[in-house]
C-alpha positions in Angstrom: 7.7 39.8 -7.4 5.2 38.9 -9.8 2.4 36.1 -8.2 3.8 32.7 -9.1 0.9 30.4 -11.0 0.9 26.8 -10.3 2.0 24.1 -13.2 -0.2 22.1 -15.3 1.4 19.3 -16.6 1.5 18.8 -20.2 0.2 15.8 -21.9 2.8 15.5 -23.9 1.6 13.8 -27.0 -2.0 13.0 -29.2 -3.9 11.3 -27.2 -6.1 10.7 -30.1 -3.8 7.7 -30.3 -4.1 6.2 -27.2 -7.9 4.4 -27.0 -6.6 3.5 -23.7 -7.7 5.6 -21.1 -4.5 5.2 -18.7 -2.2 6.6 -21.3 -3.2 10.4 -20.1 -2.8 9.2 -16.7 0.7 7.9 -17.4 2.1 11.2 -18.8 1.1 12.7 -16.1 2.8 10.5 -13.3 6.0 10.6 -15.6 5.6 14.8 -15.4 5.6 14.6 -11.5 7.9 11.7 -11.1 10.1 13.6 -13.2 9.4 17.1 -11.9 9.7 16.0 -8.3 13.1 14.5 -9.2 14.5 17.5 -11.1 13.7 19.1 -8.2 15.2 17.6 -5.9 18.4 16.8 -7.7 19.3 20.2 -8.3 18.1 21.5 -4.6 20.8 18.3 -3.1 23.3 17.7 -5.5 23.9 21.3 -6.8 22.7 23.9 -5.2 23.4 22.6 -1.4 26.4 21.9 -2.9 27.3 25.2 -4.1 26.3 26.5 -0.2 23.6 28.0 -1.6 20.8 25.8 0.9 21.7 25.3 4.8 20.6 23.5 7.3 19.3 19.5 6.4 18.3 18.4 3.0 16.4 15.0 3.0 15.1 13.6 -0.6 13.1 11.0 -1.8 15.0 9.3 -4.3 13.5 6.3 -5.7 10.3 6.6 -4.0 9.1 9.4 -5.7 5.4 7.5 -7.0 4.7 7.3 -3.5 3.8 10.8 -3.4 2.8 11.3 -7.2 0.3 8.3 -7.2 -1.2 9.2 -3.3 -1.6 13.0 -4.7 -3.5 12.0 -7.7 -6.1 10.1 -5.4 -7.0 13.6 -3.0 -9.3 15.8 -3.6 -8.6 19.1 -3.8 -10.0 19.9 -0.3 -8.3 16.4 1.6 -5.8 17.6 4.1 -2.1 16.6 3.1 0.6 15.7 6.1 3.8 15.2 3.7 7.3 13.5 5.7 10.2 14.4 4.2 10.6 12.5 1.5 7.3 13.9 -0.5 8.0 16.4 -2.1 5.8 15.2 -5.3 2.5 16.1 -3.1 3.3 20.0 -3.2 3.5 20.3 -6.9 0.5 18.4 -7.5 -1.0 21.0 -5.4 -0.1 23.4 -7.3 3.1 25.1 -5.0 5.2 26.0 -7.9 9.0 24.8 -7.9 9.8 28.7 -8.2 8.2 28.5 -4.4 10.1 25.6 -3.8 13.7 26.7 -4.3 13.1 30.1 -2.8 12.1 28.1 0.5 15.2 26.2 0.5 17.1 28.9 0.2 15.2 31.3 2.6 13.8 33.8 0.5 11.1 35.6 0.6 9.8 34.2 -2.4 9.0 30.8 -0.3 6.0 29.3 1.3 7.6 30.9 4.7 8.8 33.8 3.0 12.2 32.9 5.0 11.5 32.1 7.9 12.2 28.4 7.8 14.0 26.6 5.4 14.1 23.5 3.6 10.9 20.7 3.7 9.6 23.0 7.0 6.9 24.3 4.2 3.3 24.1 4.1 0.3 25.9 3.0 -3.0 26.2 4.6 -4.9 27.2 2.0 -3.9 24.2 -0.5 -4.5 22.1 2.5 -0.7 21.1 3.0 -0.2 21.0 7.1 3.8 21.3 7.3 6.2 18.4 8.6 7.1 17.5 12.0 10.2 16.7 12.3 10.3 13.8 14.6 8.1 12.1 11.5 5.6 10.2 13.3 4.2 13.0 15.5 2.8 14.1 12.4 -0.1 11.0 12.9 -1.8 12.4 15.8 -1.7 16.0 14.1 -3.5 13.6 11.4 -6.3 12.2 13.3 -7.2 15.3 15.2 -7.7 17.3 11.6 -10.1 14.0 10.9 -11.9 14.7 13.9 -12.6 18.3 12.5 -13.8 16.9 9.3 -16.1 14.1 11.2 -17.2 17.0 13.3 -18.1 19.1 10.7 -20.0 16.1 8.8 -17.3 16.5 5.8 -16.7 13.6 3.7 -13.3 14.7 3.1 -10.3 13.5 4.0 -7.0 13.3 5.6 -3.9 11.7 4.3 -0.7 10.9 5.9 3.0 10.4 5.0 5.6 8.4 7.8 8.9 5.3 7.3 8.7 2.4 8.5 11.1 4.1 11.6 8.0 6.3 12.4 6.2 3.1 12.9 8.3 2.1 16.2 7.7 5.3 18.1 4.7 6.4 20.7 2.9 8.9 19.0 2.4 6.7 16.0 0.7 4.2 18.0 -1.4 6.8 20.1 -2.4 8.6 16.9 -3.3 4.7 15.1 -5.0 3.7 18.2 -7.2 7.9 18.2 -7.9 7.2 14.6 -9.2 3.3 15.2 -11.4 3.7 18.0 -13.3 7.0 16.2 -13.4 5.6 12.7 -11.6 8.5 12.0 -11.2 9.1 7.9 -7.5 8.9 7.6 -5.5 7.4 5.1 -2.3 6.3 6.4 0.6 5.8 4.1 4.1 4.4 5.0 7.4 5.2 2.7 8.7 1.4 4.0 12.2 2.4 2.0 13.9 -0.4 4.6 16.2 2.2 6.9 15.3 3.9 9.1 18.1 6.7 8.9 20.9 3.9 9.5 19.0 1.4 11.4 17.8 -1.1 8.9 14.2 -2.4 9.5 15.3 -5.6 10.9 16.8 -4.1 13.8 13.7 -1.9 14.5 10.6 -4.2 14.7 10.0 -7.8 14.8 7.2 -7.9 12.6 7.6 -8.8 9.4 6.1 -6.4 7.6 4.7 -2.5 8.9 0.9 -3.6 7.5 1.1 -6.6 10.2 0.9 -3.7 13.0 -3.0 -2.6 11.5 -4.9 -5.8 13.1 -3.9 -5.0 16.6 -5.9 -1.4 16.2 -8.6 -3.5 14.2 -8.2 -1.7 11.0 -7.6 -2.9 7.5 -4.0 -3.0 6.0 -2.2 -3.6 2.3 1.0 -4.4 1.1 2.1 -2.4 -2.4 5.4 -2.2 -4.4 6.3 1.2 -3.6 7.7 1.1 -7.2 4.8 0.7 -9.2 2.7 4.0 -9.5 0.4 2.6 -11.2 -0.2 -0.4 -8.4 0.1 2.3 -6.0 -2.6 4.5 -7.3 -5.1 1.8 -7.0 -4.1 0.3 -3.9 -4.4 4.2 -2.4 -8.2 4.8 -3.8 -9.6 1.6 -2.2 -8.0 3.1 0.9 -9.6 6.8 0.1 -12.9 5.1 -0.3 -13.2 3.3 2.6 -12.0 6.2 5.0 -14.2 8.8 2.9 -17.7 6.5 3.8 -17.2 6.8 7.0 -15.5 3.3 7.4 -12.7 4.1 9.7 -8.9 4.9 8.7 -7.1 2.2 6.3 -3.1 1.6 5.8 -1.1 1.7 2.7 2.3 0.1 3.3 4.5 1.0 0.2 7.4 -1.4 -0.7 10.1 0.8 -1.6 14.1 1.9 -1.5 15.4 5.1 0.0 18.2 5.6 -3.0 20.4 8.1 -1.3 21.9 8.3 2.0 19.2 9.8 4.7 20.5 12.9 4.2 22.7 15.1 2.0 25.6 14.7 4.5 25.3 11.2 5.0 27.0 8.8 2.3 25.3 5.7 3.5 28.1 3.1 4.0 26.5 1.4 6.3 23.7 -0.3 3.0 25.1 -3.4 1.6 26.3 -2.2 -2.0 23.9 -5.5 -4.0 21.2 -3.3 -2.8 22.0 -0.2 -4.5 22.4 -2.0 -7.5 18.7 -4.5 -7.2 16.7 -1.2 -6.2 18.4 0.9 -9.0 16.9 -1.9 -11.5 13.3 -1.1 -10.0 13.2 2.6 -10.4 10.3 4.0 -10.6 10.8 6.6 -13.8 13.0 3.8 -15.9 9.5 1.5 -14.8 6.9 3.5 -15.4 8.7 4.5 -19.1 9.5 0.9 -19.7 5.6 0.2 -19.9 4.7 3.1 -21.4 6.4 2.5 -24.3 5.7 -1.6 -24.1 2.0 -0.9 -24.3 2.8 2.0 -27.0 1.4 5.0 -25.5 4.6 6.9 -25.9 7.8 7.0 -28.0 10.8 7.5 -27.0 10.9 11.1 -28.9 7.5 11.4 -26.4 9.7 10.6 -23.3 12.7 12.7 -24.2 10.7 15.9 -24.6 8.9 15.3 -21.4 12.5 15.2 -19.8 13.3 18.0 -22.2 10.9 20.2 -20.8 10.9 19.1 -17.1 14.8 20.5 -17.0 14.1 24.0 -18.8 11.4 24.6 -15.9 13.3 24.0 -13.6 16.3 26.3 -14.6 13.5 29.1 -14.6 12.6 28.6 -11.5 16.5 28.3 -9.6 16.9 31.2 -11.4 13.6 33.1 -10.6 14.3 31.8 -7.1 18.1 33.2 -6.6 17.2 36.5 -7.8 14.3 36.3 -4.5 15.3 39.0 -1.8 16.3 37.7 1.2 13.2 38.3 4.0 13.7 42.2 5.6 15.1 41.8 9.1 12.4 43.9 10.4 10.0 41.4 9.4 10.8 39.3 11.5 8.0 39.1 14.0 5.3 39.0 11.2 2.8 36.4 11.0 4.8 34.7 14.5 2.4 36.0 17.5 -1.1 37.3 17.1 -1.4 41.4 17.5 -3.2 42.4 20.3 -7.2 43.6 19.2 -7.6 47.6 20.1 -11.1 48.1 22.2 -13.3 45.6 23.4 -13.3 43.4 27.1 -9.9 42.9 28.5 
């Protein structure tokens, strides 16, 4: 199949009529917010329901501002450790929606070439490390990557993403302690969506905020509105500057809400109805679009065109992925085990 080229988001308007430098940034934010939402909606609400995707499906509906804002802070050689609700990180790094759909459908066009499904994907060339299913387990691995970067004298840093529930696990605390003691260049980003699967925050931690855990390790932290893409961007920029300057790790807690069940098979009946209504009004996409209209950065026609372009692009990506073949069983063990070297000393 033809090589897949990454997508550069179109700006969508003549920016000359928008002297505010945030106008272009807003359109880039909007592109990735909408692309993540549309890709995940197709995965969860169509392809999964049609039986074209097997296994678990986890999406970040309502949380898109966090990976979008953070991913646009990261430099190309920074190492990313996404969680299962951070699809935008892949898009920003240049993974094409075609590859994502092929990945979820087990086709060779996916990042694992059909050897694994759904969000278990990464690309070392793009400095994206595949998720570890026990989300907190990525934190000590990210600390290890940051230790390697520090040892090599690089100014690159590691970004690791996790939910509120992960911060109640031992491996999260072990990773945080290592990062703090060694003053490692790690930005820790908590997607605090109020529920660890079906366990509300108040039932799994006694402190009020995840950020309250940071002082015990002697590292700075801050809390940010997880549905405000501009606020997150500024917060993560501060955290990244801190880590890049050699001052050690920095924790950013993003307060948001999971506008869906834990996974595609979870109706989330345990969530009080008023929370859906309350957080639905705080949707990060609607919020950004209102800001763009209010500030004169865009017209409604501009926004409609961005929506239309995203839907067309995703339609084409799904069609491409469905034409991607399944892997050849004879290649099952390729790139799994290291092949023995010929010659040399045994």
